[in-house]
N, C-alpha and C positions, 0 to 999 in steps of 0.2 A: 458195243461195237468195238472192235480192236481197230488201231489204226496199223497198216500195213508198214514194215519194216522199211521198205524202199523209199515210201513217202516221206518218212523221218529221217532218212539218210539225205533226201535232197533238201529238205529244211534244215537240217544242221550243216549242209556244205559249205565251206568258206566262213564259217562264224566260229567266235571264239565260247568255246564251252562254258567258261565264266561269265560270259555277258547274256546270257540265252533268258536267264528269269531276273535280270537286272532292268533297271529303268531304260525304258526304248529298247528292250530287246526283242528276242524271238516270241517270247508269251503277249507282249502288248502289240506287236504286229500282228499276230494270228487273232488276237481279240478283235483289233479294228476290222482285218480283212472280213472273219466271220461276222460282224456286225453289220457292216456293209451289205454284205452279200444276203444277209438275213433280212435288212431293210428293202431292199430291192427286188427280195420275192417277195416280200410282203406288199409291194406295191404293185406287183404285176397280179398278184391274186386280187387287191382290190379293183384293178382296171378288169380283169376276166369278169369279176360278179357284177360290176356296173353294167359291163356291156352284154350278159348275159339277160341281165334285168330288163335290156330294152331303153335304159335311159339315155339322155343326150350323150353323143361322144365325149369320152373324157381321155384324155393321153398324159404321157409324161411331160412335164414342163421344166426341166432342169433339177436342180438341185442347191440346197444352202450347205452350210457350215454350221454345226453344232459342237459345242465343248462339253464332255461329259466327265463326271468324275468316276473313277475306277477306283478300285482298292488299293493300286499302286500310284496312278499316277492321272494326270489330265488327258484326255483324247480328244482330239477333232476328227468327228465325222461327219461324212459328206450323207447327207438326208435326202432321198429323193423327194420331187413334188410332182403332183397332179394339177391339169388347169383348172379343174372346178374348185380344186383348194379342199377336197372331201376326205383326204387320206390323211388318218390319222394311225401312224405306226403304233403296233404294241409294244416291240421291244424295249424302245425308248420314247414315251409317249410324248405329245405336244409340252412344252413348259418343263419338263423333265431335265432335270442337270446331273443325276445319279445314276448309275447303274442299277438293276433291281436288285436288293437284298443287302446294297451298300449301309444303308441305314441300320438295318437289323444287324451288320456286323460290328458297327460303331456300339450300339447300345449293349451286344452282348460282352463287350471288351469292357465297358462302363459298369456292367454288372458283374464281372469277375473282380473288380477292385481296381480297376487301371486308371490313373488321374487323366484329365485332359492332354496333360502335356505329354504323358506318356502314349495316350492315343495318336496326338499328333506327330508325335516322333515316330510311330509305327509305320 
């Protein structure tokens, strides 16, 4: 899937090109926005499935904050909740504090011979 040029121009408008990939740059903003969008879609799907199964009425019930580690920084996400407490997100599961594949990246750096100090600085 290709991203349209006009959309990229809108995203880059008014931004310093040197900060796009830096800490708290456009890439981190996109990762946060996409993650929260996916989490909300997961909850919508969860509520639709419960409604179609004929269970008791379950609705959205606000949200909570969760700080997760990404490959480049820490990110605070807004995680939606349901009233019954049955929603368990797939993108970032309950009690999970790292984005998927984060541990695999660290293990692969260690396997390549990087020291712990080099990995921490990476």
